[in-house]
C-alpha positions as CSV (number, residue, x, y, z in Angstrom):
1,M,-32.1,-11.9,-0.6
2,D,-34.4,-9.3,-2.2
3,Y,-32.9,-6.1,-3.4
4,S,-34.7,-2.8,-3.9
5,P,-35.4,-1.6,-7.5
6,E,-32.9,1.3,-6.9
7,V,-30.1,-1.2,-6.1
8,L,-30.9,-3.4,-9.1
9,Q,-31.1,-0.3,-11.4
10,S,-27.7,0.9,-10.1
11,Y,-26.2,-2.5,-10.8
12,E,-27.6,-2.5,-14.3
13,N,-26.2,1.0,-14.9
14,R,-22.7,0.2,-13.5
15,P,-19.8,1.1,-15.8
16,K,-19.1,-1.7,-18.3
17,T,-15.4,-2.2,-18.0
18,L,-15.0,-5.7,-19.3
19,V,-14.2,-4.6,-22.8
20,L,-11.7,-2.1,-21.5
21,K,-10.0,-4.7,-19.3
22,L,-9.8,-7.2,-22.1
23,G,-8.4,-4.6,-24.4
24,I,-5.7,-3.6,-21.9
25,T,-4.8,-7.3,-21.3
26,V,-4.5,-8.0,-25.0
27,G,-2.4,-4.9,-25.5
28,I,0.0,-5.9,-22.8
29,L,0.3,-9.5,-24.2
30,F,0.9,-8.0,-27.7
31,L,3.7,-5.7,-26.4
32,F,5.3,-8.6,-24.5
33,M,5.3,-10.9,-27.6
34,W,6.5,-8.0,-29.8
35,S,9.5,-7.3,-27.4
36,I,10.6,-11.0,-27.2
37,P,12.8,-10.8,-30.5
38,A,14.8,-8.0,-28.8
39,F,16.5,-10.7,-26.7
40,E,19.3,-12.2,-28.7
41,G,21.1,-15.3,-27.5
42,P,20.7,-17.1,-24.2
43,L,19.4,-15.1,-21.4
44,V,21.7,-16.8,-18.8
45,S,25.1,-18.1,-19.7
46,A,27.3,-20.6,-17.9
47,S,29.8,-17.9,-17.0
48,G,27.0,-15.7,-15.7
49,L,25.8,-18.4,-13.4
50,D,29.3,-18.9,-12.2
51,I,29.6,-15.2,-11.4
52,V,26.3,-15.3,-9.5
53,T,27.6,-18.3,-7.5
54,R,30.8,-16.6,-6.6
55,M,29.0,-13.4,-5.6
56,F,26.7,-15.4,-3.3
57,R,29.8,-17.0,-1.7
58,G,31.3,-13.6,-1.3
59,L,28.1,-12.5,0.6
60,I,28.3,-15.5,2.8
61,N,32.0,-15.1,3.6
62,P,33.0,-11.4,2.8
63,T,36.3,-9.8,3.6
64,W,35.6,-9.1,7.3
65,D,38.6,-6.7,7.6
66,K,37.1,-4.4,5.0
67,L,33.6,-4.6,6.5
68,F,34.6,-3.5,10.0
69,S,37.8,-1.6,9.5
70,L,37.7,2.2,9.8
71,Q,40.6,2.7,7.4
72,T,40.2,4.9,4.3
73,F,38.4,3.1,1.4
74,H,37.1,0.4,3.6
75,V,33.3,-0.1,4.0
76,P,32.5,2.2,7.0
77,Y,34.4,5.1,5.5
78,L,32.9,4.6,2.0
79,M,29.4,4.3,3.4
80,Y,29.9,7.5,5.5
81,E,31.1,9.3,2.4
82,T,28.1,8.0,0.4
83,V,25.6,9.2,3.0
84,M,27.3,12.6,3.1
85,V,27.1,12.9,-0.7
86,A,23.4,12.0,-0.6
87,F,22.8,14.5,2.3
88,L,24.6,17.4,0.7
89,G,22.9,16.8,-2.6
90,T,19.5,16.6,-1.0
91,L,20.2,19.8,0.9
92,I,21.1,21.6,-2.3
93,G,18.0,20.4,-4.0
94,T,15.9,21.4,-1.0
95,L,17.3,24.9,-0.8
96,V,16.7,25.5,-4.5
97,A,13.3,23.9,-4.4
98,I,11.8,26.1,-1.7
99,P,11.7,29.4,-3.7
100,L,10.9,27.5,-6.9
101,S,7.9,25.8,-5.3
102,F,6.4,29.1,-4.3
103,L,7.1,30.6,-7.7
104,G,5.5,27.6,-9.4
105,S,2.3,27.6,-7.3
106,R,-0.7,29.0,-9.2
107,N,-2.5,29.9,-6.0
108,I,0.3,32.3,-5.0
109,T,2.1,33.7,-8.1
110,N,1.1,34.9,-11.5
111,S,0.0,32.1,-13.8
112,V,2.6,33.0,-16.4
113,I,5.5,32.8,-13.9
114,A,4.0,29.5,-12.5
115,F,3.9,28.1,-16.0
116,L,7.5,29.0,-16.8
117,V,8.8,27.6,-13.5
118,T,6.8,24.4,-14.2
119,V,8.4,24.1,-17.6
120,V,11.9,24.5,-16.1
121,V,11.1,21.8,-13.4
122,V,9.8,19.4,-16.0
123,L,12.9,19.9,-18.1
124,I,15.1,19.1,-15.1
125,R,13.1,16.0,-14.3
126,T,13.4,14.7,-17.9
127,M,17.2,14.9,-18.0
128,P,18.7,11.4,-17.5
129,F,20.5,10.9,-14.2
130,F,23.7,9.4,-15.7
131,V,23.9,12.2,-18.4
132,I,23.9,14.9,-15.7
133,G,26.6,12.9,-13.8
134,L,28.8,12.7,-17.0
135,I,28.4,16.4,-17.6
136,Y,29.5,17.3,-14.1
137,I,32.4,14.9,-14.3
138,R,33.6,16.9,-17.4
139,V,33.0,20.2,-15.6
140,V,34.6,19.5,-12.1
141,G,36.4,16.2,-12.7
142,P,35.7,12.8,-11.3
143,G,35.0,12.5,-7.6
144,V,32.4,13.0,-4.9
145,F,32.0,16.7,-5.7
146,A,30.6,15.7,-9.1
147,G,28.3,13.3,-7.3
148,V,27.0,16.0,-4.9
149,L,26.3,18.4,-7.8
150,T,24.5,15.7,-9.8
151,I,22.3,14.7,-6.9
152,G,21.6,18.3,-6.1
153,F,20.5,19.1,-9.6
154,T,18.4,16.0,-10.1
155,S,16.8,16.3,-6.7
156,T,15.7,19.9,-7.5
157,G,13.1,18.7,-10.0
158,M,11.4,16.1,-7.9
159,I,11.5,18.1,-4.6
160,T,10.1,21.2,-6.3
161,K,7.2,19.2,-7.7
162,L,6.3,17.7,-4.3
163,Y,6.7,21.1,-2.6
164,T,4.6,22.8,-5.2
165,E,1.8,20.4,-4.6
166,S,2.0,21.0,-0.8
167,V,1.9,24.8,-1.4
168,E,-1.1,24.6,-3.7
169,D,-3.0,22.5,-1.1
170,M,-2.3,25.0,1.6
171,D,-5.3,26.6,3.4
172,K,-5.4,30.2,2.2
173,G,-8.2,31.0,4.7
174,I,-5.5,31.3,7.4
175,L,-3.6,33.8,5.3
176,E,-6.8,35.8,4.6
177,A,-7.6,35.8,8.4
178,L,-4.1,37.1,9.1
179,D,-4.5,39.8,6.4
180,S,-7.6,41.0,8.2
181,T,-5.7,41.4,11.4
182,G,-3.0,43.5,9.7
183,A,-0.2,40.9,10.0
184,T,3.1,41.6,8.3
185,A,4.6,39.4,5.6
186,V,7.0,37.9,8.2
187,Q,4.2,37.2,10.6
188,K,2.2,35.5,7.9
189,L,5.2,33.4,7.0
190,R,5.9,32.4,10.6
191,V,2.3,31.8,11.7
192,G,0.3,31.0,8.6
193,I,2.7,29.3,6.1
194,V,5.5,27.5,8.0
195,P,3.2,25.5,10.3
196,Q,1.2,24.2,7.4
197,L,4.1,23.3,5.2
198,F,7.0,22.3,7.5
199,A,6.0,18.7,8.1
200,N,5.3,18.0,4.4
201,F,8.5,19.7,3.3
202,V,10.7,17.7,5.7
203,S,8.8,14.5,4.8
204,H,9.4,15.1,1.0
205,S,13.1,15.8,1.6
206,L,13.6,12.7,3.7
207,Y,11.9,10.6,1.0
208,R,14.3,12.1,-1.6
209,F,17.3,11.6,0.7
210,D,16.3,7.9,0.9
211,I,16.4,7.7,-2.9
212,N,19.6,9.7,-3.1
213,V,21.6,7.3,-1.0
214,R,21.0,4.7,-3.6
215,N,21.8,7.2,-6.4
216,A,25.1,8.1,-4.7
217,I,26.1,4.4,-4.9
218,I,25.2,4.1,-8.5
219,L,27.1,7.3,-9.4
220,G,30.3,5.4,-8.5
221,L,29.9,3.5,-11.8
222,I,30.7,6.6,-13.7
223,S,33.5,7.8,-11.2
224,A,31.3,10.3,-9.4
225,G,31.4,8.3,-6.1
226,R,33.9,6.0,-4.5
227,L,31.7,3.2,-3.2
228,G,30.1,2.2,-6.5
229,F,33.6,2.5,-8.1
230,E,35.2,0.2,-5.6
231,L,32.3,-2.3,-5.9
232,Q,32.7,-2.3,-9.7
233,A,36.4,-2.7,-9.4
234,A,36.1,-5.6,-7.0
235,I,33.7,-7.4,-9.3
236,G,35.8,-6.7,-12.4
237,N,38.9,-8.0,-10.7
238,F,37.2,-11.1,-9.4
239,R,37.6,-10.0,-5.8
240,Y,34.1,-11.4,-4.8
241,R,34.8,-11.4,-1.1
242,D,35.6,-7.7,-1.2
243,A,32.4,-7.2,-3.3
244,G,30.4,-9.1,-0.7
245,A,31.7,-6.7,2.0
246,Y,30.7,-3.7,0.0
247,L,27.3,-5.2,-0.7
248,W,26.7,-5.9,3.0
249,G,27.6,-2.3,3.8
250,I,25.1,-1.1,1.2
251,I,22.4,-3.4,2.5
252,L,22.8,-2.4,6.1
253,V,23.0,1.3,5.5
254,V,20.1,1.4,3.1
255,M,17.9,-0.6,5.5
256,V,18.7,1.7,8.5
257,I,18.0,4.8,6.5
258,E,14.8,3.3,5.0
259,F,13.3,2.4,8.4
260,A,14.5,5.6,10.1
261,S,13.2,8.0,7.4
262,A,9.9,6.1,7.2
263,N,9.4,6.3,10.9
264,L,10.3,10.0,11.0
265,R,8.0,10.9,8.1
266,K,5.2,9.1,9.8
267,R,5.8,11.1,13.0
268,L,6.0,14.4,11.2
269,I,2.7,13.8,9.3
270,Y,0.6,12.0,11.8
271,G,2.1,13.2,15.0
């Protein structure tokens, strides 16, 4: 097959990335080899394999009473509590993120204010999740309330960032058209802003809620949630059938929320 001179010239002028790719590959291999000495001792011990085997047996034959019983501290109750912690934390983060996203958008507010808000949001996002949880445990004591506050605080950073991007991508032509008709601020908000941002805002919050359900489980490891605490206690006391019941509850709830939120986000964005 004959190619035109223009095609051949474009092929000759294509970016030469072979050296870059080789450099990246060598760099990754170097970092891998450099990090190997950090592993001390055997990676897998005999006792570790025994624990994995017992956990697998617990998953196959969990404590069925805990898995289906509606009593306090059994799986359905703990999963309901975990979902509520994630929901309330996401709600707090969303309510705080809405005004911050408008203040942090350079196409709406002064560049100085937008910069200051961006700095605050970045600082929030850089603070480790567990550290925030430990701080709130010291402030309000162990329990689910500390978990709600932790999730609300950490959600604010991510949700604000996503909301700000949506606000900055907003079509300002609609607002200018409403200005020309003499529309009030409330009318511009109702007709020009909310219809553009509502679907994206809800989608971002659902995405964060999906993450927060997992975070609410993890917070139990530091006594800021009961499900993670009960799971840790079951494993620590060698009650692997109970641990299997808790794990099945986590798997089922996370899968349901994952599929439901993904489907709802798709409907909101694509109709």
